[in-house]
C-alpha positions in Angstrom: 0.0 0.0 0.0 1.0 3.6 -0.5 -0.5 6.4 1.6 -0.6 9.6 -0.6 -0.6 12.2 2.2 -0.7 10.6 5.6 2.4 9.8 7.7 1.7 6.5 9.6 3.2 5.7 12.9 2.8 2.1 14.2 3.7 1.2 17.8 4.1 -2.6 18.4 2.1 -3.5 21.5 2.3 -7.3 21.4 3.6 -10.0 19.2 6.2 -10.1 16.4 6.4 -9.7 12.7 7.9 -7.5 10.1 7.3 -4.4 8.0 8.5 -4.2 4.4 9.1 -0.5 3.7 10.3 0.6 0.3 11.5 -3.0 -0.4 13.5 -3.3 2.8 12.3 -5.8 5.4 12.4 -4.9 9.1 11.8 -7.3 12.0 9.6 -5.8 14.7 8.8 -6.7 18.3 7.0 -5.0 21.2 7.9 -1.5 22.2 9.2 -0.6 18.7 8.0 2.4 16.7 7.7 2.3 12.9 7.2 5.5 10.9 6.0 5.3 7.3 6.1 8.6 5.4 3.7 9.5 2.6 4.3 8.1 -0.9 6.4 5.1 0.3 5.2 1.6 -0.5 4.8 -0.6 2.6 3.2 -3.7 4.0 3.4 -5.7 7.3 2.9 -9.2 8.4 2.9 -11.2 11.6 0.9 -11.8 14.7 0.9 -8.4 16.3 -1.3 -6.0 18.1 -0.5 -2.5 16.8 -1.4 1.1 17.7 -1.7 3.3 14.6 -1.4 7.0 14.6 -1.9 8.9 11.3 -1.2 12.5 10.6 -3.2 14.1 9.1 -6.2 12.0 9.9 -7.5 9.4 7.5 -9.5 10.5 4.5 -11.2 8.6 1.7 -9.0 8.2 -1.4 -5.7 8.4 0.5 -4.6 4.7 0.0 -3.3 3.2 -3.2 -3.1 -0.6 -3.1 -0.1 -1.6 -5.2 -0.1 -5.4 -4.8 -1.4 -8.2 -2.6 0.5 -9.0 0.5 1.8 -12.5 -0.3 1.9 -13.5 3.4 -1.8 -12.8 3.7 -3.1 -14.2 0.5 -0.8 -17.3 0.4 -2.1 -18.6 3.7 -5.8 -17.8 3.4 -8.1 -20.5 2.0 -9.8 -19.2 -1.2 -13.3 -19.8 0.2 -12.5 -17.7 3.3 -11.0 -15.0 1.1 -14.1 -14.6 -1.0 -16.4 -14.7 2.1 -14.4 -11.8 3.6 -14.6 -10.0 0.4 -18.4 -10.3 0.2 -18.7 -9.3 3.9 -16.6 -6.2 3.2 -18.8 -5.2 0.4 -22.0 -5.5 2.4 -20.5 -3.3 5.1 -19.4 -0.6 2.6 -22.8 -0.5 1.0 -24.8 0.1 4.2 
């Protein structure tokens, strides 16, 4: 994903994982702070509880999805993926 105008700051509360920021992989663990500036491609994976701070606040149209996170899509059964996709659409339309 790329955030067009929002700086994102993630604080790792629990768990472990990694962030891939501008094609560099960073291992993360609790008490670490990760800053992702605007216009930089990033993704994250792992089993983590995160606190996200965005500045300025989120607004519709800010995100650009550049590609699917392989860690998420590779491990999710196809039936579950499509059921989540359908659920997401229903929520958006309401």
